[in-house]
C-alpha positions, 0 to 999 in steps of 0.5 A, spaced: 264 339 089 268 344 093 264 349 096 268 356 096 263 361 099 256 360 099 250 364 101 246 362 107 241 364 112 245 365 116 251 369 112 256 368 108 260 361 108 267 361 107 272 355 107 278 358 110 284 358 105 289 359 110 288 354 114 288 348 107 291 343 106 291 341 114 285 344 117 278 344 113 275 349 116 269 355 115 268 362 116 261 365 117 261 372 116 255 376 119 257 383 116 259 386 110 265 388 114 267 381 115 266 379 108 272 385 107 277 382 112 276 375 109 278 378 102 283 382 105 287 377 109 286 372 103 281 366 107 278 368 100 282 369 094 282 368 087 279 374 082 273 370 080 271 368 088 273 375 090 269 378 085 262 374 087 265 375 095 264 383 094 257 382 091 255 377 097 258 382 102 254 388 098 248 383 099 249 381 106 250 389 108 243 391 104 240 385 108 243 388 115 241 395 113 236 399 117 234 403 111 227 406 111 228 410 104 232 408 098 235 414 098 238 412 106 239 405 102 243 408 097 248 412 101 249 404 104 251 401 098 256 406 097 259 405 104 259 399 102 262 398 096 267 403 098 270 399 103 269 392 100 273 396 093 278 397 097 281 390 099 284 388 093 286 392 087 289 387 081 283 383 081 278 387 076 273 381 078 272 385 085 270 392 081 266 389 075 262 385 081 261 392 084 258 395 079 253 390 077 251 390 084 250 398 084 248 397 076 243 393 079 241 397 085 240 403 080 234 399 075 231 398 082 230 405 085 222 406 084 222 399 088 220 398 095 226 398 100 225 390 102 224 388 094 230 392 093 234 388 098 231 381 096 233 383 088 241 384 091 241 377 094 238 374 088 243 378 084 249 375 087 247 368 088 246 369 080 253 371 080 255 365 084 251 361 080 254 364 073 261 363 075 261 355 075 257 355 069 262 360 066 268 355 069 265 349 066 264 353 059 272 355 060 274 348 061 270 345 055 273 350 050 279 349 053 280 342 054 282 341 046 289 344 047 291 340 052 295 334 050 293 327 050 297 325 055 303 327 059 305 333 063 301 340 064 304 345 069 300 351 073 301 356 077 299 359 083 291 356 084 285 357 079 281 351 081 275 351 085 278 354 091 279 360 087 272 361 084 264 359 086 267 351 083 270 347 078 275 353 076 278 356 071 286 353 069 284 347 074 277 347 070 281 346 064 285 340 067 278 338 069 275 338 063 280 335 059 281 328 064 274 328 063 274 327 056 280 321 057 286 325 057 292 322 061 294 328 064 299 329 070 299 336 073 305 340 075 304 344 081 308 350 082 308 351 090 308 359 089 312 363 093 310 366 098 303 364 100 304 357 097 297 357 093 300 351 089 303 347 094 297 348 099 291 349 095 292 346 088 295 339 090 290 339 095 283 340 091 286 335 085 288 330 090 281 330 093 279 329 085 284 323 084 288 328 079 296 325 079 300 331 082 307 333 083 309 339 087 315 342 085 319 348 088 318 355 083 325 354 081 325 348 079 320 349 073 325 351 067 329 344 069 322 340 068 321 344 062 327 342 059 327 335 061 321 335 057 315 333 062 311 338 060 306 338 054 303 345 056 302 350 061 295 353 064 295 358 069 289 363 071 289 371 071 286 377 075 287 382 070 287 381 063 288 388 059 286 390 053 292 388 049 293 381 051 297 383 058 296 378 063 297 380 071 296 374 075 300 371 081 307 373 082 312 368 079 307 367 072 312 372 068 318 368 069 313 361 067 311 364 061 318 366 059 321 359 060 315 356 057 317 361 051 324 358 051 322 351 051 316 352 046 311 350 050 304 353 049 303 358 054 294 359 056 291 363 060 284 361 063 279 366 065 272 369 065 270 374 061 269 379 067 277 378 068 278 382 061 279 390 062 278 393 056 279 399 059 286 398 060 290 399 055 296 395 057 300 391 063 303 397 065 297 401 067 295 394 072 295 396 079 300 392 083 298 389 090 304 389 094 303 385 100 306 385 107 313 383 108 311 377 114 309 373 108 316 373 105 320 373 111 316 367 115 313 360 113 308 357 118 309 363 123 317 361 123 321 366 121 326 365 115 330 372 114 334 375 118 331 382 122 331 388 119 333 386 112 329 389 106 323 385 103 319 386 096 312 382 096 308 384 089 302 380 089 303 379 083 306 380 076 304 382 069 306 377 063 306 381 056 302 378 051 307 376 047 308 370 051 300 368 051 299 362 046 291 364 047 286 366 052 281 362 054 274 364 057 267 361 057 266 365 051 271 362 047 278 362 045 282 369 044 289 369 039 294 374 038 293 380 035 289 380 042 286 387 041 282 384 036 280 377 038 278 380 045 273 386 042 270 381 038 268 376 044 266 383 047 261 385 041 259 378 042 257 378 049 254 385 048 249 383 042 247 377 046 246 381 052 242 386 048 234 386 049 
């Protein structure tokens, strides 16, 4: 299994996704500031992986702390959380993970400082293991929605590289293939960062899953030719009404899918669902640097002085989403009801 990120005695180890597919190299972060840098610079990306990376960043920060009292450690946890929380604004898993680590700290305040540190490290590692189990459950729930054979389109990378292992959208595809379905994946290249052509294709090739990379502007033509039986993508934040923020270009794919009567599925862990956000208009959209658009592999492709727009995400309205696949089950419209029901079931399971 691809080790997207892992806790080690020396620090948090990340596969450097900016170097794929030509180099498989790893970065070892020894401080929480370094973890913030790898999140910000997209060495690690994908909402679930970002969340666990943040949790490990907090764990690493407290491990390195020289605090001798709980109050001093609390001040450091607050500062570390603030640094990590400013890295990527759209992925709600980042804030979910930080909140979970802070809640865990608050539950331990009567313990000695060394015990608190160890418990926070264990919590971050627990979140890593939980993410893999959640992805596998997403795969089991979603596999039945995939066609028995034929093409499945995906946009961006929602695979092992976007999670702690197995993947969300690609987890659905992996589970369907494990069930014997004959699926051929069409991977949008996903400009401007090329997560589809660089990352999705790389990990599917490693698994021996048939894959064809297409440029983003080919998707409609491929659908019209009848080559696509379903579309499955990941998500960085899902609002209460079912609106989905995902990599820029997802909205276009969803509209094209609607036009061609192709089911459009979203696969994400329940931690990606933000019931506190009413609709997609309330989701903050990260704006990234112009160089990601103006340059490809270091080569300038755009004239100097031209204005550039580079939103990292767009929002797909719920009306275009056929179903949302989570580890808790499948939600369908009306999403305010189905997502609330899944949340209530989860709350009942976790209540003492």
